[in-house]
C-alpha positions in Angstrom: 98.9 100.7 100.7 99.7 99.6 105.6 97.0 97.4 104.5 94.5 100.1 105.2 95.7 102.6 102.7 97.0 102.1 99.2 98.7 105.3 99.1 98.7 107.9 101.8 99.9 111.4 102.5 100.4 113.4 99.4 100.1 117.0 100.3 99.5 119.0 103.5 97.8 122.4 103.5 100.3 125.2 102.9 103.0 122.7 102.1 104.3 121.4 98.8 104.8 117.7 98.5 108.3 116.3 98.0 109.7 113.6 95.9 111.4 111.0 98.0 115.1 110.7 97.5 115.2 107.3 99.1 113.4 105.8 96.1 115.4 107.6 93.4 117.1 105.6 90.7 120.5 105.8 92.3 119.3 104.3 95.6 117.1 101.3 96.3 116.1 100.8 92.6 119.6 99.7 91.6 119.8 97.3 94.6 116.9 95.2 93.2 118.3 95.3 89.7 121.6 93.7 90.7 120.4 90.2 90.0 121.8 87.6 87.7 120.8 88.2 84.2 119.2 91.6 85.0 121.1 94.7 83.9 119.9 98.2 84.5 119.7 100.7 81.7 119.5 104.4 82.3 117.9 106.0 79.3 114.8 107.9 78.3 112.1 105.7 76.8 109.2 107.3 75.0 105.9 105.8 73.9 102.7 107.0 72.5 99.5 107.8 74.4 101.6 109.2 77.3 103.0 105.8 78.2 106.7 106.8 77.9 108.7 107.8 80.9 112.0 109.3 81.7 114.2 107.6 84.4 115.5 110.4 86.5 118.6 109.5 88.4 118.4 112.3 90.9 115.4 114.1 92.5 115.5 117.2 94.5 113.7 117.0 97.9 112.6 120.6 97.6 111.1 120.2 94.1 107.3 120.8 94.2 105.2 118.2 92.6 103.6 120.4 90.0 102.3 118.8 86.8 104.5 119.2 83.8 102.9 120.4 80.7 103.6 119.2 77.2 102.7 120.4 73.8 99.6 118.3 73.9 98.7 119.5 77.5 98.4 115.9 78.8 98.0 115.9 82.5 100.2 113.7 84.7 98.4 110.9 86.4 98.0 110.1 90.1 96.2 107.0 91.6 95.2 106.4 95.2 92.8 104.4 97.2 91.5 103.3 100.6 90.4 99.9 101.9 86.7 99.5 102.8 87.5 97.8 106.1 86.3 99.4 109.3 85.4 103.1 109.6 87.3 105.7 107.6 89.2 107.6 110.2 91.1 110.9 110.6 94.3 109.3 109.5 92.8 108.0 106.2 91.3 111.4 105.6 94.2 113.7 106.5 96.7 111.4 104.9 95.0 110.7 101.6 91.4 111.8 100.9 91.7 115.4 102.0 94.7 115.9 99.7 92.9 114.5 96.7 90.7 117.5 96.4 93.5 119.8 95.4 95.2 117.2 93.2 92.1 116.7 91.1 92.3 120.2 89.7 95.8 119.8 88.3 96.2 116.1 87.6 94.5 113.2 85.9 93.3 111.4 89.0 91.8 108.0 89.7 90.6 107.3 93.2 89.3 103.8 94.0 88.1 101.6 96.8 90.6 98.7 97.1 88.2 96.0 98.1 90.4 93.2 96.8 93.0 94.2 99.4 90.4 93.9 102.1 90.2 90.1 101.9 93.8 89.2 102.6 92.9 88.7 106.3 89.7 87.3 107.7 86.7 89.6 107.1 83.0 89.8 107.4 81.5 88.9 104.0 78.2 90.5 105.0 79.9 93.8 105.5 82.2 94.1 102.6 79.7 95.4 100.0 78.2 97.9 102.5 81.6 99.1 103.6 82.6 99.6 99.9 79.6 101.8 99.2 80.1 103.7 102.4 83.8 104.4 101.5 82.7 105.6 98.0 80.2 108.0 99.6 82.8 109.4 101.9 85.1 110.1 98.9 82.4 112.2 97.4 81.3 113.8 100.7 84.9 114.9 101.2 84.9 116.8 97.9 86.1 114.4 95.2 84.6 115.8 92.0 83.5 113.2 89.5 83.8 115.7 86.6 87.5 115.8 87.4 88.4 112.4 88.9 87.3 108.8 88.3 85.9 107.1 91.4 85.5 103.3 91.1 85.7 100.0 92.9 88.9 98.0 92.4 87.1 94.7 91.8 84.9 96.3 89.1 88.0 96.6 86.8 89.1 93.0 86.3 92.4 94.0 84.7 93.8 94.5 88.3 93.6 90.7 89.0 94.8 89.7 85.5 97.9 92.0 85.6 98.7 90.8 89.2 99.0 87.2 87.8 101.3 88.3 85.0 103.4 90.4 87.3 103.6 87.5 89.8 105.5 85.4 87.2 108.2 88.1 87.1 108.4 88.7 90.9 111.2 86.9 92.7 109.8 85.3 95.9 112.7 86.8 97.8 111.4 90.3 97.2 108.1 89.4 98.8 109.7 87.6 101.7 111.4 90.9 102.7 108.1 92.8 103.0 108.1 94.0 106.7 104.3 94.0 107.0 104.0 90.4 105.9 106.5 89.3 108.5 104.7 91.2 111.2 101.1 90.1 110.4 102.0 86.5 109.7 103.9 86.3 113.0 100.8 87.5 114.8 98.3 85.3 112.9 100.4 82.1 112.7 101.3 80.2 109.6 98.2 78.1 109.6 96.0 81.1 109.5 97.9 83.1 106.9 96.7 83.0 103.3 99.0 83.3 100.3 97.3 86.7 99.5 98.9 88.2 102.5 102.3 87.5 100.9 101.4 88.5 97.4 99.2 91.5 97.9 102.2 93.9 97.2 102.1 92.5 93.7 98.4 93.4 93.5 99.4 96.9 94.7 101.9 97.1 91.9 99.2 96.1 89.5 96.9 98.9 90.9 99.6 101.4 90.2 101.2 100.2 86.9 97.9 99.5 85.2 97.2 103.2 84.9 100.7 104.3 83.9 100.8 106.5 87.0 103.3 109.4 87.2 103.1 109.8 90.9 101.8 107.7 93.9 101.2 109.3 97.3 102.7 107.2 100.0 103.2 107.4 103.8 106.4 106.5 105.5 105.1 103.0 106.1 104.3 102.4 102.4 107.7 103.3 100.9 108.8 99.7 100.8 105.7 98.6 98.8 106.2 101.4 96.3 109.8 100.4 96.0 108.6 97.0 94.9 106.2 98.5 92.4 109.0 100.6 90.9 111.5 97.7 90.8 108.9 95.4 89.2 108.1 98.0 86.5 111.8 98.2 85.6 112.2 94.4 85.7 109.3 93.8 83.4 110.4 96.6 81.1 113.8 95.0 80.8 112.6 91.4 80.5 109.8 92.0 77.9 110.0 95.6 76.7 112.2 97.4 74.2 113.2 95.6 71.0 111.9 92.3 72.4 108.4 93.7 72.4 108.8 95.4 69.0 109.8 92.1 67.4 106.5 90.7 68.6 104.6 93.4 66.8 104.4 95.9 69.6 105.5 99.5 69.7 108.6 98.8 71.7 110.1 100.9 74.5 108.8 100.8 78.0 105.8 98.8 78.9 105.3 100.6 82.2 106.1 104.0 83.5 108.2 103.9 86.7 106.1 106.0 89.1 107.6 108.5 91.5 106.7 108.6 95.2 105.3 111.7 96.8 105.7 112.2 100.5 104.6 115.3 102.5 107.3 117.4 104.1 105.8 116.9 107.6 103.1 115.0 109.4 103.5 111.9 107.2 101.6 109.7 109.7 98.6 110.5 111.9 99.2 108.7 115.1 96.9 107.0 117.6 95.2 109.0 120.3 96.2 106.3 122.7 99.8 106.0 121.7 101.8 108.7 119.9 104.3 106.1 118.6 101.7 104.0 116.9 99.8 104.8 113.7 96.1 105.6 113.8 94.6 102.4 112.5 91.2 100.8 111.7 92.5 97.5 113.2 93.4 98.9 116.6 91.3 97.1 119.2 90.1 100.3 120.9 87.9 102.8 119.0 89.2 105.4 121.5 92.5 105.4 119.6 91.0 107.1 116.5 88.6 109.8 115.3 86.2 108.3 112.7 85.0 110.7 110.1 81.4 110.0 111.0 81.8 110.3 114.7 79.2 112.7 116.2 80.2 115.8 118.1 79.9 114.3 121.6 82.0 111.2 120.6 84.7 113.4 119.2 84.8 115.6 122.3 85.0 112.5 124.6 87.8 110.9 122.6 89.9 114.1 122.6 89.2 114.6 126.3 90.5 111.1 127.1 93.4 111.0 124.6 96.9 110.4 126.0 99.0 113.5 126.8 102.0 114.3 129.0 103.0 116.3 132.0 105.4 118.7 130.3 104.6 122.5 130.5 103.4 124.2 127.3 103.0 122.6 123.9 105.7 122.0 121.2 106.4 120.2 118.0 109.2 117.8 117.3 110.3 116.9 120.9 111.0 113.1 120.7 110.0 112.8 124.4 106.5 114.1 123.5 105.1 112.1 120.6 101.5 112.6 121.6 102.0 116.4 121.8 103.5 116.4 118.3 100.7 114.3 116.9 97.9 116.4 118.3 99.5 119.7 117.2 100.0 118.2 113.7 96.3 117.2 113.5 95.3 120.7 114.6 97.7 122.3 112.0 96.2 120.4 109.1 92.6 120.7 110.2 93.0 124.5 110.7 95.0 125.0 107.5 97.6 126.9 109.5 101.3 126.8 109.2 103.5 124.9 111.7 104.9 128.2 112.9 101.5 129.7 113.4 100.3 126.7 115.5 103.5 126.7 117.5 103.1 130.3 118.4 99.4 130.0 119.2 99.7 126.9 121.4 103.1 127.2 123.0 101.8 128.5 126.3 98.5 126.6 126.4 97.7 123.8 128.9 96.2 120.6 127.7 92.7 121.5 128.8 92.6 124.6 126.7 94.2 123.0 123.7 91.8 120.0 123.8 88.9 122.3 123.6 90.5 124.2 120.7 91.2 120.9 118.9 87.7 119.5 119.5 86.0 122.6 118.1 88.3 122.6 115.0 87.5 118.9 114.3 83.8 119.3 114.8 83.6 122.3 112.5 85.7 120.6 109.8 83.9 117.3 109.8 80.3 118.4 110.2 79.8 119.5 106.5 81.3 116.2 105.4 78.9 114.2 107.6 75.9 116.1 106.2 77.0 115.5 102.6 77.7 111.9 103.3 74.1 111.3 104.6 72.7 112.9 101.4 74.8 110.7 99.1 74.4 107.4 100.9 70.6 107.9 100.9 70.6 108.0 97.1 71.9 104.6 96.0 71.1 105.1 92.3 73.3 108.1 92.1 76.2 106.4 93.9 75.9 103.3 91.7 76.0 105.5 88.6 79.1 107.3 89.8 80.9 104.0 90.4 79.8 102.5 87.1 81.0 105.6 85.1 84.3 105.6 87.0 84.9 101.9 86.4 84.2 102.4 82.7 86.8 105.2 82.4 89.4 103.3 84.4 88.9 100.1 82.5 89.6 101.8 79.2 93.1 102.8 80.5 93.7 99.5 82.3 92.7 97.3 79.4 95.1 99.2 77.0 98.0 98.5 79.4 97.0 94.9 80.0 96.8 94.2 76.2 100.3 95.6 75.8 101.6 93.3 78.6 100.0 90.2 77.1 101.5 91.1 73.7 105.0 91.8 75.1 104.9 88.5 77.1 104.2 86.5 74.0 100.5 85.5 74.5 98.3 84.6 71.5 96.2 87.6 70.5 92.5 87.2 71.2 
């Protein structure tokens, strides 16, 4: 979810998303299951209410992520969310939010503001509530349709925290110690300043995903390790508590959780910093010059693009490892303009940086201006926004509570 995004980069314009082979059953999944007393079973497990799943042991990279239809026409489900920390920037938008708009037409979609993840590092308590509302308003301004998708705040559905505790009891500490982002952030902050939540937030992320029996989760390259843990944890809990063990306790048996599949775009999986083409665009970067914020006015966008880092090579081109900034800026233009990579390469190959920066600035301003106008309308009507979030939380809780009750039952708790 980086910390800033629960699940990023699902689909780029004119490109079909791919299933990631690195997370298929025959790869990393089996690695985690080779533990004493834990045996992997490859079989199809079906449950009612769409909660069954099929464990696919091979996935084609070229397979488009189109929703499968059943006799009951039940849509497959996707969940995704963004942290309400700092300003929502171009990386958040192009990597996640923009892609939700197409997905909501074909999938059962839940988009939420992951405010519980926002407190794993020091934060401003006075700003959390405001930032949460602002993030929700941006979701709607970008085109999320509440008649098709549920929009809610993570902390408004208490099943997230409850399931996290239950999953924590089944999560080996060694799995969490291997999380790269924990190592990096704890090293920077120092042991005395690191809370337990920084170590365990991948379990909360797993709770976010598994609560809703998600079929697919959009992830960026930096998030694959966290989704691996969610998938492995789903299989571990299914093995430890599901199947016949659950049935003997009065449950329906079979799988407790679906094992979600990752979706990664075929190109441009990460929007990089304007100051360093090798670093991801981030809310936590010290310089605001490194990112385009969705609500930046025209003159600020123009100034940031004018000052962004470039190189001295002639012409412009994709995929040259010696030109990371060039590749990043071309990729941003490709997505914003809804053109193909080939079209952008041909259009820009003979341009100098001055001409291209003007082209990119105009494209960004034209694309973001309608979003900014809609945002101002939404944020100025708090009653409407509160109603949207309350309705979204109610719909989400109905799904989450059903999953949570199954987990309590399968783990042997006394029924309420």
